[in-house]
N, C-alpha and C positions, 0 to 999 in steps of 0.2 A: 504493498502499498503507498502510495506516498506522503510523504512528512507533510505536514499543516503545520504553518508559522502562521499565529494569531496575533495580529501587529499591528498598531499604526505608524506610520511612518515621522508624525510628528515627536513620538517616542522614542530619547537617544536608544534607549537599549533594545528597542524592536529595531533600530536601523543597524546596530550591530550585528542581528541575528539575521539580517537580511542578505547583509553585505557578506556575512562570512558564508552562507548555504549561496550567493554567487559564484565569489571566488574560489570558492573548493567546488564550484560544479555538481553540487548537491542537489539532486530533484527534490523542488519541494511546490508547495502552491500556497500562497499568500492570502492571508483569510483579513482580510481590511476590518476592526473592530475602531468603529470611530469613537473617540473618547470626547470628542463635543457632543455629539448623540446620546452619550451615553451607554454606548452598545457593551462595554467593557461592566456595568451592573444589570444585564439581560440575566435571566435563569439561564438561557443556554449556553452562555459561555461562564456563566458563573459553575455551571458543571464540568468546566473544562479549568477553571481557574479560581478556587473558593473566592481567594484574595484579591478579584475583580480587579488583578491591574494587568497591561501587556508587556512584554510578549509573554506566549505561550504557546508550546507545540503540542502536538498529536502523531506519536510515528506506530504507526499499529494501535493498538490498545494503550500506550503506554503514553502517560500525564505527565508534564514537566513544566513546572513555573520557574519565574527567576531567571532573568539573563545570563547573568555568571554559570549558572547550572547547566543552562541548556547551550553555552558554548563550549565548555568541558565534558558534557554529552555527545555532542554533535563532528568535535576532535575525536572521539575514540570509539563512535558507534557507526560514524561510514566510513570506507574502506577510501585510500586514495588523500586523506585529508592530509599534508606535510608534517610532519614532528613540530617544527617550530611553532605552530600556533598555540600545542598547550603539551610540549614534549616529554619523552616517557623518560626523563632520566628525573629523577626521585628530588634533586636536589633547587631544581633547576623549577620543576613544578610547583614545590611549595611556593619558590620563590613569584610566580605570578598568580599564586593563590593569596600571598598576603598582602601584593597590589590588589588586587579585587573588595580584597574584604577590606584595607582601607579606604575604596574608592565610597563606599557608600555613605558614608558617613562625616567624609570629607569633600570631595571634589563634588561630588551628586549634592550633598547639601546646601553647596554654597551656589554652585552653577544654577539648579533647577530654581531655587529660590530667587534667586536675580532676576534670572531670567521671568518668572511669573510674575514678579513685583512691580517688573522694570517694563514689561511690553506684555506680556499673552496674557495676562489675569483680565483683561475686558473680554476678550475673544472664549473666555470659557466661563463669564457672565461674572466675574470678581473685579471689584474694585483695584487699582492699582496701589501700593502700600510703600512709599518711598524710604521710610525708618526701615522696614523690613528688607528692600536691596539694601540698603547702605549694610545694615550688618551681614548680609549672605555676601555682599562681596569682599567683605576682612575674610570669612572662610574660605573663597576662592581665592583669593590673592595671595593665601598663606597656603593652599593644598600646590597653587601652579609654583610655588615657590620650593615649595618639598619635594616635588615631581623630579624639579631642574637636580636639584642638589643630592638627592638619594638616587635617582634613578636614569637618569640624563648626564652622567658626567662626563666627562671629557667632550670628546667627539662621537659620542655612543649614536647613531642611527634611530635607535628603538631602544626600549627601557631594558635595563639591565646589562646595557650594552651588548645587546643583542644584534646579529645581523640583517636578520629578520622579524618580522612584527610577528606577535604573539597574542592572543584570544585581550590580552590587558592591554594592550597596547588599541586594538579596536576599539574595547569597551570605552575607555577614555579621553580616547581622541574623541568620540562619538558623542560623548557627553559635553568635553567643549565647543564641538561644535552648534550647538545650540546659540550660543553667542550670535551665532548668525542673524538673529530674527531682531536681538537689540539696535539700538543706533548706535551709526556707525564710531563716535564719537567716544562710547563708553565701549565698544570692542577694543578699542585702539589703544585705551587707558589703559585696559584691563588688557590686554597679551601685548603691547608692544615694550613693558619692562621685558620679556619673557623670547629673547629672540632662540633661543633652544628648544621653546616649545612649539614656537612659528616655525621651524625646520623640522623638527615632529611629525607634526602636524601632516606638511609636505610629503614626508615621507612616507607616511601612511597612505594617504591618498594615493602615493604612485604605486606605492606597494598592493593596490587593490584596486589600481583603476582597469575602466572604465565604470567598475558599479557603484566606487565611493560618490563620485560626482551624481549620478545619477537619482541615487536612493536619498543623498540628501538634497534632491533638487526642489521639494515641497519647502525647504527652509524659505529660500530666497522666496518665491512665489508668498508664503504666508509676508514674512519682512515687506514686500510690497503693499500688501494690505493692510499690515500694521501702519506704516509708514504714513500711507493716505489716508487711514484716520487720527493719526496723530496731529496730522497737517491741519485736517478740518474741526478737530475740537478747538474750545476754548481755554484760553494760557488757565494754568492749574486747575485742570480739570482733571483728575484723576479717575474718574470713571470712565469716561469719555461715552457717555452714554450708548455703551455698543452691547448688542443685542448677541448670544452665541453663533456664529457664524458656521453653519452646518459643512460649507464648503471647506472649510479650514483642514 
């Protein structure tokens, strides 16, 4: 049976799963779960993932959620996936796993909260919260500094000094790419001081081309819509009078 990937491409971890499958030639069916329409809360999807979050997969009778677990499973379950994604070497694999564990409470926490309160909130029916965005930016900046100082030392192309990407590289870079939907000045202010991060992002893009840009295309479309709405909004209007857009 064909692997089914339940995802919304506006979701950072959803994009990571889709890109991974495409890059590694894994035959799969992408089932869109529209977060704006709250399809992730439908009874049908809750049967697949009781947590009501994307991504999730169904492989025959096997159901699995949580993107890092899915990436680990796909790396091991499908023949032909190169070892560099999730190496068989126990020590290297444990290092990759430690980065993935760190990701959720640091980089994810900072990036997702910042983007939600700086740009995406109104599209989901939520007001922008400048104070929350400022606090999240501190976490995001600290996370980027940690990545550079701990895992991108010297002239490393990928995390841990590896010459080819792992599932940690893909997961973390997809997270950072969410900054594409915020104002260019915000993005440049945050990423500008981190040339190693910018080069690393380019390295991951190149290693997963052309699928990386294709899957991230939705971010550029959403950014254009958000900027149009921000331009027409009244100054200091944090609600933007925006209703959820089913096309986002």
